[in-house]
N, C-alpha and C positions, 0 to 999 in steps of 0.2 A: 208626612214623615213615616217611613216604613217601620213597622213594628217587628221586633226580633221574636222569632218563634223558638220556644224551648224544645230540645230534642225529646223531652218527655211528654210534649203535647200530643204526640201521636197515640199515647196510651190513655188519653182522657175519655171518660164515659159521658155520653150526652143522651138525654132522653129524647127519643123520636116520637113516641106516643105517651105523653104523661098520663099516669093513672094513680089515683090516691084513694084509699079506703080508710077513713079515720086517720090514724097516725102511721099507717103502713103505705109504702110506696110500691107499686107493681108496674112501674113504667117499662115500656118496651124501648130498650136502649140499643146503641150501636153494637155492643157485644151480642145481644140477643139476635139482631139481624145477621151478624156475622156467623153465628152458630147455625142459624136457619139456612143460610146460604151454603154452609159446609154440608149440612144434612141433605139439602136439595141436590148438591153436586154429586154426593156419593150415591144417592138413590137414583139419580138420572143416569149415572154411569152404569150402575148395575142393571137398570131397566133396558138400556140400549144393548147391553151385552147379552142379556138373557131373554129378550123378547123373541117371539116365535118359538118358544119352547126350549130354548137353550142356545149355547154358543155354536160356533162353526167348527168343523173338523180341523180346518186350517185356521188357527186364530189370527185375528188382526192385532194391531198394537193395543187397542183398548181392552180386548178380551185377554190378551197376554198380561196386561197390568192387573186386571181383576183376578186372574188365576194366580199371579205371583203373590198378591196380597192374601188370597185365600190359603195358599200353600205355605205361607211364611210362618204363621202362628203355630201349627202343629209341630214344627221342628223344634223350637225352643221348649215347647211343652214336654215333648218326649225326652229331650236332652237334659233339661234342668230339674224335672220332677221325677224323683225316684220312689221306689217302694210301692208303686201302684200299677195295675194292669193298663194296657193301652186304652181300653174302652173307658175306664174311669178317668184317666188323664184327659181324654178328649171332651169330657163333660165340661171342663174348664175353658175350652177353646172359644166358645161363642162370646163369653164375657171379655176374654182377653182380646179377641178380634175386634170387638167394638172399641175398646180403648186404643188399640193400635191404629185402627182405621181413622178414628177421630183425630189422633195426634198427627198421623201421616198427612192428612189433608188440611188440617187446621194450621199447623205450624208454618208450612211454606206459603200458605195464603197470605200470611202477614207481610210477605215480601212484596206483594202487589201494591203499587202506589194507591193511596187513598183508601186502602183496606184497613182492617182492625185486627190486631193480634190478640186473640182472646186469651191465649196461654201466657201472656205477659202480665196478667193480673193474678196476684197471689191467692186471692179468695177463690178464684175459679180453679186453679191448680190444686189448692188445698182441699176443695170439695171433691175433686177427682181422687186424690191420694187418700183422703180420709174414708171415702166410700169403699175404696179397694181394701184398705186396712180393716175396716169392719167386716167386709165380706170374707177376707182370709181368716180372720179370727173366728167367724161363724163356722167356716169349714173345719178349722181345728177342733172346735168343740163338738161338731157333728161327728167327726171321725174318732175322737179320743174321749169325749165327755169331759168331766172335771180333771181327768188325768192330763189334759192339755196344759194345765197350769204347771206341770212338772218341768216345762221348758226353763223355768226361772231358777231351778235348783239342780245343778249338775250332780252326777253320781259321786258318792264317796265324800261328800262335803262334811266336815265336822259341824256338829250342831251349833256351837257358838258363832261360827262364821256364816251360818245359813241366812240370817236376816240381812247381812250386808251383801251377800251374793245375790239374793233375791232382788234387792234394790238395784244392784248393778246390771242385772239381766233385764229387769223391767224397763229401765230408762232407755236403752237402745231399742228395745222392742217397740215401745210406744213412740219413739222418735221416727219410726218408719212411717207413721201417719203424716209426718211433716217432710221427710227427706225427699221423697219423689216430687212433691209439689214445689219445694224450694229449688230443687235442681232445675226443673223445667222453667219455672218463673225466672230464675236468675239468668239462665242461658238465653232465653228469648228477649228479656229486657236489655241485657248488656249488649248482645249482638245487634239488635235493631237500633239501639241508641248510638252505637259506634258508627254504623252505616249512615244514620241520619246526620250525625255531626260532620262526618267527612263529606257527605253529599252537599250539605249546606255550605261548607267551606269551599268546595269546588264551584258551586253555583255562584257564590259571592265573588270569587276571584275571576270568574268568567266575565262578569259585568263591570269590573273595575276598569276605568279609563287609563290604565297604565300598561305600557307595552311590556314591561318586565314581568308583571303578573300574568299578562295574557300568554307570554311564552311559557311561564312556569306552570300554567293551569293544567296541562295534561298530567302532571304529576299527581295531584289529588284525584283527578278523574280515574287514572289507572289504579290508584289505591282503592277507590270505591269499587271499581270493577273486580279488583283482586279480592276484596273482602266479601263481595256479594256471593261468590261461589262457595267459599267456606261457610258463610252464614246460612246459605241454603242447605249445605250439607249437614250443619249442626241441627237445623230445624227438622230435617228428615231423620237424622240419627237419634234424636231424642225419642222418637216413636219406638225405635228398636231398643234403646236403653230402658225405656219404661216397660216394654214387654218382657225383657230379660229379668228386670227387677221383680215384676209380679210373679214370674215363674219361680224365682229363687225364694221369694217369701212363701209361696204355696208349698214349695218343697220343705221349707223349715216347719210349716204348720202341719203338714201331713207326716213328717218324719221326726218331729220334735227335736231338731238340732242334735241329732245323734243320740237322743235319749230313749231310743226305742227299747233299750234293755230294761228300762223301768216297766214298760208295758208287758214285757214277758215275765 
């Protein structure tokens, strides 16, 4: 008797090389393999484009892709981050480029059959967003010192209201450590689950020995094909959204949410 597979089974983590030291598990799992494949794909692409000392004067499709990725990040950095010189802004580009490239290659790879969507797990996306949040907070303290804490207290606030406003400012600021991870996790899991459910429905209807279902089967198949394109677009657009969010958070950290008048 055939067993029914849950749409969430595609997100299951399985140890490929079990490793245990005391009470700690360091197993090499399918997400680990998936991230290594993503890293290998990116490095392989860059190697073939830049071998022999650089790209061609007339770029091919692969070189154009690498140049497009490389040129994308400086634009939102210059547009979204204000109050800094161009050279200072571009110091943030390498870290943002790594995040953008990881998301750009990792998210669509989850659409490949029998692959694994790393960004569909909240712990992984939380680790990414939390590390970015810590880095942006460090940038804020490096630029402003303890004055960075003034973001939580707007100018001209009456003293009795100060404790409440500080709390109201701190809550959304700290929630940034979760928001990016939750958004990426929710989009990836919801979209991939929907495609999986409709794909399973179409596959089941295809093998039913009923002429009525056989005629009606193209409907679910067309729906799956129609959803695959938008889901691929969502997977790619999440890399862009994450990049813009990082730039906005960096702008807030460097300019203190319009509180620069305090610094003067």
